[in-house]
C-alpha atoms as one frame of an Amber mdcrd trajectory, in Angstrom:
protein
  11.440 -12.812  16.048  10.442 -15.543  13.550  12.861 -16.314  10.762  10.348
 -14.974   8.284   9.946 -11.572  10.155  13.314 -11.240  10.644  14.198 -11.911
   6.768  11.375  -9.207   6.444  12.696  -6.887   8.595  16.206  -6.810   7.791
  15.002  -6.996   3.812  12.877  -3.821   4.637  16.124  -2.110   6.104  18.514
  -3.031   3.180  16.111  -2.102   0.930  15.663   1.661   2.423  19.982   1.591
   2.795  19.960   0.852  -1.264  17.672   3.437  -2.078  19.495   6.016  -0.242
  22.540   4.610  -1.259  21.560   4.832  -5.025  19.303   7.959  -5.874  16.686
   8.410  -8.235  18.505   9.495 -11.001  18.932  12.803 -12.844  21.160  14.671
 -15.667  23.170  12.620 -18.673  24.252   9.567 -16.280  20.517   8.966 -15.556
  19.626   5.526 -17.328  22.796   3.938 -15.953  21.513   4.495 -12.669  17.802
   3.447 -13.684  19.113   0.029 -14.988  21.486   0.337 -11.100  18.579   0.812
  -9.568  16.274  -1.602 -11.466  18.619  -4.551 -11.272  19.127  -4.163  -7.472
  15.631  -2.709  -5.406  12.536  -4.487  -5.259  13.676  -8.316  -5.545  15.898
 -10.903  -4.570  15.433 -12.995  -0.559  18.677 -10.572   1.063  19.784 -13.422
   2.461  23.791 -12.377   1.938  22.407  -8.835   3.606  20.750 -10.810   6.118
  23.855 -12.854   6.885  25.837  -9.082   7.090  22.806  -7.762   9.769  22.214
 -11.276  11.942  26.194 -11.701  12.477  26.768  -7.975  13.494  24.002  -8.226
  15.584  25.890 -10.535  17.921  28.594  -8.228  18.445  26.100  -5.330  19.123
  26.852  -3.417  16.000  25.204  -0.093  14.876  22.093  -1.276  12.766  22.169
   1.474  10.176  25.904   0.513   9.651  25.014  -3.246   9.528  22.167  -2.080
   6.597  25.141   0.058   4.605  27.492  -2.862   4.891  24.491  -5.079   3.903
  23.769  -2.922   0.853  27.102  -2.783  -0.211  27.149  -7.301  -0.586  23.227
  -6.632  -2.604  24.637  -4.346  -4.939  27.593  -6.625  -5.798  25.647  -9.719
  -5.879  23.504  -7.492  -8.134  26.629  -7.225 -10.586  27.475 -10.595 -11.024
  23.883 -11.203 -11.469  23.613  -9.294 -14.297  26.550 -10.418 -15.877  26.060
 -13.614 -15.693  22.643 -13.238 -16.993  24.645 -11.479 -20.517  24.267 -13.000
 -23.640  28.301 -14.482 -23.129  27.708 -15.580 -19.825  24.106 -17.863 -18.587
  22.282 -16.119 -21.570  18.709 -15.693 -19.616  16.088 -13.137 -20.114  14.516
 -13.442 -16.544  15.653 -12.419 -13.507  13.553 -12.335 -10.066  10.733 -13.135
 -12.208  11.625  -9.922 -14.442  13.108  -9.249 -17.916  16.811  -9.834 -16.728
  18.894  -6.431 -17.003  19.502  -6.404 -20.881  16.617  -7.529 -21.858  14.680
  -4.230 -19.456  17.934  -2.092 -20.986  20.612  -3.313 -23.655  23.263  -5.091
 -23.305  26.191  -2.228 -23.037  23.896  -0.336 -20.522  24.176  -3.722 -18.532
  27.164  -4.074 -18.758  27.932  -0.430 -17.411  25.454  -0.386 -14.555  27.241
  -4.250 -13.360  30.497  -2.625 -13.097  29.359   0.899 -11.502  27.312  -1.814
  -8.822  30.775  -3.462  -8.069  32.578   0.092  -8.071  29.864   1.781  -5.825
  29.571  -1.298  -3.473  33.229  -0.951  -2.364  32.556   3.323  -2.351  30.609
   2.152   0.338  32.278  -0.427   2.688  35.069   2.458   2.265  32.563   5.557
   3.583  33.030   6.503   6.819  29.081   6.166   7.535  29.318   2.465   7.132
  31.694   2.380  10.236  33.647   5.001  12.220  36.519   2.800  12.717  39.138
   2.942   9.433  40.605  -0.194  10.232  37.303  -2.068  10.110  36.392  -0.242
   6.627  39.609  -1.355   5.298  39.113  -5.140   6.219  35.464  -5.578   4.723
  36.764  -4.006   1.419  40.152  -6.090   1.741  37.453  -9.326   2.485  35.412
  -8.956  -0.350  37.906  -8.541  -2.915  39.373 -11.534  -2.077  35.723 -13.056
  -1.956  35.099 -11.644  -5.653  37.945 -11.473  -7.441  40.246 -13.900  -9.354
  39.978 -16.530  -6.891  37.192 -16.123  -5.541  33.402 -15.615  -6.640  35.456
 -14.120 -10.911  37.526 -17.516 -10.907  34.332 -19.614 -10.174  32.605 -17.817
 -13.019  35.687 -18.648 -15.723  35.760 -22.172 -14.392  31.543 -23.090 -14.742
  32.227 -21.395 -17.993  35.036 -24.185 -18.975  33.156 -26.739 -18.381  30.140
 -27.208 -20.084  29.080 -30.654 -21.801  32.770 -32.203 -19.433  32.711 -34.646
 -16.923  33.244 -33.067 -13.683  34.085 -34.663 -10.329  32.291 -34.107  -7.347
  35.184 -32.424  -5.965  35.964 -29.894  -8.847  32.000 -29.034  -9.048  32.378
 -28.378  -5.824  35.354 -26.574  -5.786  33.836 -24.481  -8.383  30.623 -23.972
  -6.474  32.269 -22.401  -3.255  34.279 -19.820  -5.324  30.922 -18.439  -7.354
  28.346 -18.728  -4.856  30.033 -20.019  -1.940  32.795 -16.791  -1.243  30.238
 -14.111  -1.169  28.074 -15.697   1.321  30.711 -16.786   3.024  31.882 -12.728
   3.163  28.451 -12.205   4.219  28.300 -14.246   7.356  31.646 -12.952   8.057
  31.131  -8.900   7.342  29.566  -8.693  10.970  32.412 -10.270  12.590  34.860
  -8.220  11.037  32.476  -5.035  12.212  32.351  -6.423  15.357  35.887  -6.137
  16.242  35.446 -10.064  16.728  38.403 -12.170  17.870  40.045 -13.917  15.265
  38.805 -17.464  16.631  34.638 -16.087  16.509  35.495 -14.565  13.201  36.524
 -18.372  12.105  33.732 -19.814  13.403  31.443 -17.547  11.244  32.906 -17.890
   8.579  32.717 -21.567   8.119  29.200 -21.126   8.695  28.820 -19.083   5.922
  31.042 -21.567   3.575  28.638 -24.410   4.549  25.596 -22.466   4.447  26.722
 -20.914   0.617  27.164 -25.007  -0.289  24.082 -25.902   1.113  22.466 -22.843
  -0.622  24.113 -23.677  -4.613  22.966 -27.479  -4.020  19.665 -26.165  -3.017
  19.126 -24.118  -6.333  21.057 -26.398  -8.775  17.978 -28.912  -6.481  15.357
 -26.509  -7.836  16.607 -25.807 -11.351  15.266 -29.238 -11.627  12.245 -29.547
  -9.430  10.995 -25.816 -10.084   9.298 -24.129 -12.338   9.798 -21.199 -13.744
   7.421 -19.126 -11.817   8.355 -20.008  -8.426  12.242 -19.626  -8.745  11.856
 -15.903 -11.126  14.209 -17.249 -13.769  14.179 -20.078 -16.661  13.926 -23.325
 -15.189  16.136 -26.590 -16.225  18.151 -24.518 -17.939  21.578 -25.956 -15.976
  20.314 -29.348 -17.622  20.161 -28.177 -20.962  23.114 -26.421 -21.346  25.350
 -28.779 -19.783  26.602 -27.410 -16.328  28.157 -28.567 -14.133  26.222 -29.801
 -11.064  25.987 -31.868  -8.220  22.426 -32.848  -9.043  23.501 -33.800 -12.659
  26.786 -36.115 -10.815  24.894 -37.254  -7.701  20.610 -37.026  -8.412  18.128
 -35.026  -7.352  18.013 -36.956  -3.592  22.161 -37.880  -2.987  22.336 -34.195
  -3.571  19.518 -32.832  -1.486  20.571 -34.778   1.331  24.493 -33.819   1.188
  23.240 -29.940   1.006  21.152 -31.197   4.220  24.206 -31.967   5.985  26.348
 -29.250   5.184  23.502 -27.098   6.539  23.509 -29.177  10.144  27.260 -28.201
   9.873  26.788 -24.678   9.422  24.436 -24.682  12.169  26.827 -26.380  14.822
  29.581 -23.638  14.171  27.942 -21.300  15.971  26.174 -23.149  18.145  28.647
 -21.774  20.780  26.555 -18.454  20.340  23.640 -19.628  22.054  20.120 -18.024
  21.835  21.829 -15.515  19.826  22.426 -17.258  16.948  19.275 -18.689  16.901
  17.811 -16.970  13.378  21.502 -18.108  11.751  20.797 -22.029  12.595  17.013
 -21.663  11.656  18.783 -20.599   8.521  20.428 -22.775   7.367  17.859 -24.960
   7.543  15.700 -22.619   5.855  18.307 -22.816   2.977  17.809 -26.289   1.928
  13.674 -26.483   2.381  12.861 -23.605   0.702  10.730 -23.660  -2.892  12.107
 -20.547  -4.479
């Protein structure tokens, strides 16, 4: 199976899992569940879920269990996007080619939908259907908590918000992006090893792969913000420059930033070389994240 087919297949499996885990709403809380489903279903590349699925495959983890873990990651990611788009944050009216959650519903509903998606993500990881081994479930919850808390994704968002229109070093930008974007991608790559009860050295290799893929992905995203159109990228183009956002494109220019992304992608592929043919799609994904157009 080629990378495009594998991405589509994993996305379909994870989409079905999300449908099951976020059932059609009823009752007084229906509007909240509608907003959760609106922001999670039917959109996005599902790259993080694919990383969960593909790294789990290395260790012969049950596909249904891996899809549930991938769905949890996508719920967590959706929560972060809902809050990122709020007027108090990045203030963006579009996400994945459609109105942002706070535009489709309202700000209060969007905040609650994000909160509820975060809670549901951890709930799914803690459920026995995700993994029969309680220790594995605890490790998944703990690792995701570290990835998205004050020293992970949320901390990176805070640093990003404080840095508008300030002079940043390339090193400071890279650290902020590693927290804001990279930590969740790193967790996604590591999750399969946790579920597969892999030896520590293999878990570290996959974490390193995820770290470098995450860094390459974010740089490529920043390049697309400059070179892409709103139709291509599914959100407002050129906002980073307009808002004075700290990016490596702003620090280095497009060509140097693109070259750094390609270097990181090659480095990521090297981390999984020892897995042989089983990791072919992971190596192809590393190249894809820097060549994509959306």
